[in-house]
N, C-alpha and C positions, 0 to 999 in steps of 0.2 A: 552653685559656687562656680565662678569662672576661674580660668587659669591666668595667672599672673606671668608673663613672660619674664624670663631672666631670673625667676624666684630661685631656681635649682641649680646654680651654678657652682656653688662651694658648700663644704659641710657646715651644718648649722647645729649648734648644741642647745639643747633645752634642758634645763635643770630645776630642781625643786626650788622653789620661792625660798627666800630667806626666812620668811615667818614660819615655815615649816621645821627649821632646824635651830634657829637661833635661840629659842627658849631653852632647848635642852643643853646647849652649849654653854649659855649663862648660868643655869642652874648647877651644871657640873662644875664650873669654875668657882662659883659660890661655895659649893659644899667642899671642894678642895681646899679653898682659902680658909673656911672654917675649921677643917680638919687640921690645917697646919697649926692653928692656935691650940687646938686640944692636944696636938702631939707633944707640945712643949711641956703639958702637964703629964704626959704618959697615957694618953687615951686608947680607945679602941679603934681598928683599922677598917671596920666594916664602911663607914661613911666615905672614906677615901676610894674604896672599891666602887660604891655607888656612884661616886662623882666621876671617877674614871669612866665607868660604863656609859653614863650619860655624855661624856665628851666624845668618846668613840661612836656611840650611836648617831650623835649629831653630825659628825663628819661622814659618817656612812650615809645618812639620809640626804646630805648634801650633794652626794654623787648620783642620786637618783634622777632619771630624767631620759632623753632620747637624743641620739645623735642621728641627723638626717643626712645621708649620703646619696649620691645618684643611683646606687646599686641596692642599698639596705637602708631599713629602718633600724638602727641599733637601739634597742630597748635596755635601760639600766636602772634595774630595780631589785627586788628581792632574788629574782632570776634574771640572768641576761638573756636576750633574745637577739638574733640577727635574721631579720626578716627581709627576704627579697620583696620589693615593691610590687613585683607582679604576682605574689601571694596575697596580698592585700585586696580585699573586695570590697570594704567599706570602712569609713572612719566616723565614728559616732561620738557624741557626749552623752553622758549618762550621769545619774546622781546616786551616790552611795554613801551613807551616813552623813548626810547634809553637806557633803563635798562634790562638786562638779568634777567629774574626770573624763578622760578620753579612752575610747576602746577601739581597737583594730579588729576586724572581722576578717579572718583568713579564708582561703578558698576551701580548706577542709572543714569548715564549720567552726572552728576553733575560735575563742575570743581572747585577746591579749589586753588585759587592763592596764593602762599606764599609770605610774605612781606621779608622773609630773607630765604635763601641767596640771594643776588642779586648783579650786577655790576651797575655802573652808568658811562657812558661815557668812558666805557673801564677800569676803575678803580676797583681794586679788583678781577680781572679774575681769578688769581690762586686760592684764597680762595673760591670763587664761585664755580670753577669747583671741588675742592676737597669736599665741603659740597653737591653739586649735586651728585656726584659719591657716598658719604656716605649715601644719602637718598635712591638712587637707590639700593645700597647693601642691606639696611635694608629691603627695600620692597621685593626684590629678596627673602631674607631669611625667610620672615614671611607672603608672600602673601596667602598662603594656597591653597585649591582645588577649590575655586570659581573663580579663575583668568581665563580670556579668553582674547586674544588680541582686541584691539580697532579697528574696522574696519576703515581704511583710508578714506573711502568714506562716513563715518557717518557725518551728518551735525555737524559743529563746532569742528571737531577732529582736534586736534592741529598737527603742523608740527613739526618733530623733527631735532634739529640741528646735 
């Protein structure tokens, strides 16, 4: 992987693809619309709660991703991580439950799995490859002097595609 010059000049935002959250959003809207018709007849509120949960979860998933800044990789997922680039020792892609994802390996041996970018059953491969390459370029441009290659024989070392 070569370094593209000028790649790391401003902040870059990578977010979960639309396919990851739009189905939940549409299902939540549909359930709430159907519940509105039932409320006219005096129905139960449980479907409205479910529809609301789907809407909130879809908007939450929409925020998953990564912000690339010159100093930090700001990971936005179930937990938020602010990782200095000089702490990142490797950027790998791996497969989990039929989805290609990105993993950062830190100098202390910890792995940080990113929720976005990702593919699902082969969908979104071009966008995933572009974002994976962009993350790798930012890491190469900002990794600093503490970088050392991860030993392939190390326990839990990921394999690279």
